[in-house]
N, C-alpha and C positions, 0 to 999 in steps of 0.2 A: 388550701393554703398550707404551706409547710411550716413546721416549727410551732411555737406557741404565741407568735405575735398576733395582734388583733388587727393590724393593718399592714398593707404593703409598704415597705421602706426600701430605699436604695441599699443594695448589699451585694456581696459576692460569695460565690461558692469557694470553699477552701482551695488555695493554689491558683486562683484565677488572677490574671494581670489586672492592673488598675485600668478601669474603663474611662472613656472621655465623657460619658453621659449615660443616662438610663433611657431605655426605650420600653414603653408600656403599650400594650394593645388590649382593648376591650371589644368583644364581639357581642352584638345585640341582635335579638331575633328569637328564633325557636331552635332548640336542639332536642330532637326526638331520639331518645336512647335506642340503640339497636336492641331488638328483642332477645338476642343471644348474650348480651353483655350482662355480667354480674355487677350490680350496683356497688357491691362492696369490694370489687377487685382492686388490687394494689396498683393497677395501671391507670392512675388518675391523670389529670391534665398535666401536672408537673412531669410525671414519669414519661408520658407520651411525647411531650415537647422536647424533653431532654434527649430521649432516644432518637427522635427524628432529626434533631439538630446534629447529633453525633454521627448518625448514618450518612447525612448529606455533607459532612465536612464543614458545617457552619459553626459548630461549638468550639470555643477556645478552651482546651483542656490542658494547657501547659502548666508545668510545675518545675521547680528547681530542686535537684538532688545535690546535697552537699556531703562530701566525704573527706575525712582527714587523710593526708598523705605525708610522706616524709618531708616534703617541701612546704607543708602548711595545709591548705584546704583546696579542694577541687570542686567547682560547681559545674553542673551539667543540666541543661534544659531537657525536660522530658515531655512527651505528648506532642500535640500539634496545635499550631495557631489557628484561630478561626475568626468569625465575625463578631461573636458575642460570648459572654460568660453567663451561665445560667444563674438566675436569681430566684424567681418564684412564679407560681402559676396556680390557677384554680378555676372552679366553675362559679361558686358563689363568692361574694365579697361584701364585708360588713359596711362599706362606705358607698355601695351602689344604691341608687334610688330604686325603691320597690317597683315603681311603674316603668322602669327603663328596660326591662326584659334582658338583663345581662345574662349571657349563657356561658361565657368563658373569658378569662383574662390571662395575660402572659407578660412577664417582666424580665428583662435582660440588661446586662451592662455591656454597652457597645465598645468594642475595641477601637483603637485609633484608626481613622479612615484614611486610606491612601489618597493622595492628591488626584488620582485619575479615576476615582470610584465615588459613587453616591453613597449616602447613608444606606445601610442594608435593610431598608424597609420592605422591599419586595420579597426577599427570602424569609424575612421575619414573619410577615403575614402569611406567606405560603406555608411555612412551618406550623403556624398557629392553626391554619385551616386543615392541614393534614392531621394534626393532633385532635382537633374537634371532630373530624370525620371518623376517627377511630372510636369515638364515644357515641356518636349518633349522626342522624341526618340534619344538617345545618341549613336553616333558612335565614339568611343574613338580611337584617333590616338596616343596620347601621354599624359603623366601626369608629372607634376613637383610638388615636395613636399619639403618644407623647414622642415628639421628635427632638433629639438632642442637637439642635442646629448649632449650638455653641462649639460642637466638635468639628465643624467645617471651617477651614481657613481658605476662603476663596481668594483672598488678597495675594496669597503666595502662588496662585495658579496663573498660567498664561490665559489670555482671553479665550482661546479656543477650548480650554479645558475647564471653564468655570461652570459648565452644565453637563457633568458626566452622565447624568441620567438619560440624556438624549441618545447616547450610544446604544441603548437597549430598547428604544421606542419601536424599532423595526419588528420586534417579537410579536406585536399586536397587529401588524400590517396583514392585509388579506383576510381578516376575520369576517364573520357573518355580519353584514350591515344591520341586520335585524337585532343584533346583540347590543347595539349602541343604546346607552341608557342615560336619561336626564338625571343629573345629580346636583346636590347642594353640598358644598364643601366649605367648612368654616375653619379658619386659622385663628387661634387665640394666643396672644403673646402675654397674657396675664397682666402683671403690673406695668410692664413696659409698653409704651404707646407705639412701638415700631411697626406692627402689622397694619393698623389703619393708615399710617403715614405712607407705607410702601405699597399699599394695595393698588392704587391707580397705575403706578409704573409697572407693577407685576402683571397686571392685566394687559397692559399695552405690549409688554415683552412677550407674553404668552401668545398674543395675536401674531407676532412676527417670527416666532421660533418654528423651525421645521420639524413638526411632530403632529400626529393626528390621533394621539391616544386620548387627550383631553382637549376639547374645544370649549374655551371659555366665552360665554356670551354676555355676561354682565357681572358686576360685583356690587355689594351693598354693605353698609356699616350698621345695618339694623336687622335684616332678615335672617336671623340665626336659628339653627336647630336648638330646641330647649335642652338637648343633651349637653350642649357646650357649658351650661351652668353647673352641671353636676357630674364631673368626672369621678370615677371610683377611687380617688386617692386624695389625701390631705393637701392643702395649699402649700405646705412646707416641702412637699415632694417635688414641686417644680417652681414656677415663678408666680404662683397663684396669690390671690383669687382671680377668677375670670373677670377681666375688666375691659380689655382692648381686643376687639375682634373684627374680622372682615370675612364676608361670605361670598364665595364665587359660585355662580350658576353656570352650568355647562353640560356637555355630553361626554360621557366616558365610553371608551371602546367596548367595554363589557362590564357587567356588574359581577365582579369576582374579586377575591382577595389578592389575586395576582395583579390585576389592573389597579386596584386600590393601593397596593404596595408600591407599584411603579409611580403612581401619582404622589404618594407620600415622599418618595425620594426626589421627585421632580420639584415639588413645592419647597422642600427643604433646600435644594440647590438654589432655587429662584429667590427664596427669602434671604439666604446668606449673601447672595449676590447683591441684594438691595439693602444690605446693612444690618440685617437681623442677627443678633449675637446671643440670644437667649433661647431656652427651650420653647417649643410651640406645641400646642394641643390641636391636633387635626381631628375634626368630626365630619364624617361623610355619610350621607344617606341618599336614598332615591328621592327625587323631587317630582 
């Protein structure tokens, strides 16, 4: 963790534009350090995620330069716009449950989402996975992602554009059928009862949508992963505590952060379409 804070809080790196919400990812499992890696190296999770975000064009590093002129002041925007502004990252977290096997976490401020794009959960988790892979060999058991669904305004979109995540579902087509993995996916709306209310309609719409990345077979209001009760951040960080949840059982095209990221964007689209307007905590694990 960077700085002297004892827990992760929403924040911004200097010069970053105001985000629409915070996205947080926690990776659980095993991370065996590479034998050649110096454990005291400066290239920690924060550095690696920042550099990978910058290299891929995903990091928002805009700033405004102001100079005095004869006519007054002149403002000029520097840098490049991106999907998120860097906030924080680490391997250990003081609020993580000891038995949860947290191996890395990443936190960013999400920039305003274009009307024809999903939340950038897929590149976010891909970047997190790339950073973790620089540290060691990752065996992923589960992932938690805080989804800033409040940043999606589906009411202003045309009907055909309310599920932009579907536009990228084809990436997973033609994959190895043996890679399909049974998963349990829990969405938690915290103090808001919106997710349990929307779950039946969400499952029905999933059944009718033209995609084969996630096949939902059932949903439950009780069969939740224990991880959902102990996210590695304080209740004030989102809409906590964890009170209202729905769990979807189904099959994912592959057990990868790439596919889990697509699923996060898809479920955020779907939740917003069914009236959810608060942050959601997604917890996904093999079933």
